C-alpha positions in Angstrom: 0.0 0.0 0.0 1.3 3.5 -0.9 0.4 6.8 0.6 -0.6 8.9 -2.4 -1.6 12.2 -1.0 -2.9 14.1 2.0 -6.0 16.3 1.8 -6.4 19.1 4.3 -9.8 20.6 4.9 -9.9 24.2 6.0 -12.2 27.2 5.8 -9.3 29.4 4.5 -7.9 27.3 1.7 -6.3 30.2 -0.1 -4.3 31.2 2.9 -3.1 27.6 3.6 -2.3 27.1 -0.1 -0.1 30.3 0.0 1.7 28.8 3.1 2.4 25.5 1.4 3.4 27.2 -1.8 6.1 29.0 0.1 7.2 25.9 2.1 7.2 23.5 -0.9 8.4 26.2 -3.4 5.7 24.9 -5.7 2.7 26.6 -7.3 -0.6 24.7 -6.8 -3.1 23.8 -9.4 -6.2 25.8 -8.3 -9.8 25.1 -9.0 -12.1 27.5 -7.0 -11.3 26.9 -3.3 -9.4 23.7 -4.0 -5.6 23.6 -4.4 -3.5 20.7 -5.4 0.3 20.3 -5.0 2.3 17.2 -5.9 1.1 15.3 -2.8 -0.9 17.7 -0.8 -4.4 18.8 -1.5 -6.1 21.7 0.3 -9.9 21.8 0.2 -12.5 24.2 1.4 -15.6 22.0 2.3 -17.8 25.2 2.2 -21.4 24.0 2.8 -20.5 20.3 3.3 -21.4 19.1 6.8 -18.3 18.2 8.8 -17.5 17.6 12.4 -16.9 21.4 12.8 -13.2 21.0 13.0 -10.6 21.0 10.3 -9.9 17.6 8.9 -7.0 15.7 7.2 -7.6 12.8 4.9 -4.9 10.3 4.0 -5.2 8.6 0.6 -3.7 5.3 -0.2 -3.6 3.1 -3.2 -2.6 -0.5 -4.0 -3.1 -3.0 -6.8 -5.3 -5.1 -4.5 -6.7 -2.7 -1.9 -9.5 -5.2 -1.0 -6.9 -7.5 0.5 -6.3 -4.9 3.2 -9.9 -4.9 4.2 -9.4 -8.3 5.8 -6.8 -6.8 8.2 -9.3 -4.5 9.8 
């Protein structure tokens, strides 16, 4: 299994994208309030219901991801 990317949910995606742009020295691909770097995505959930706190998602991939389901 490989870690493919991290997605950070925040109400101020533009500000966080500017921070990561400086840290990573990389310009993001921007689509509205969503910003993508090579392995970090910043997302503004806007009107999507969340727990009320900022969230981070880890995204994995594998050729047989279903095999990992038996581990849990």
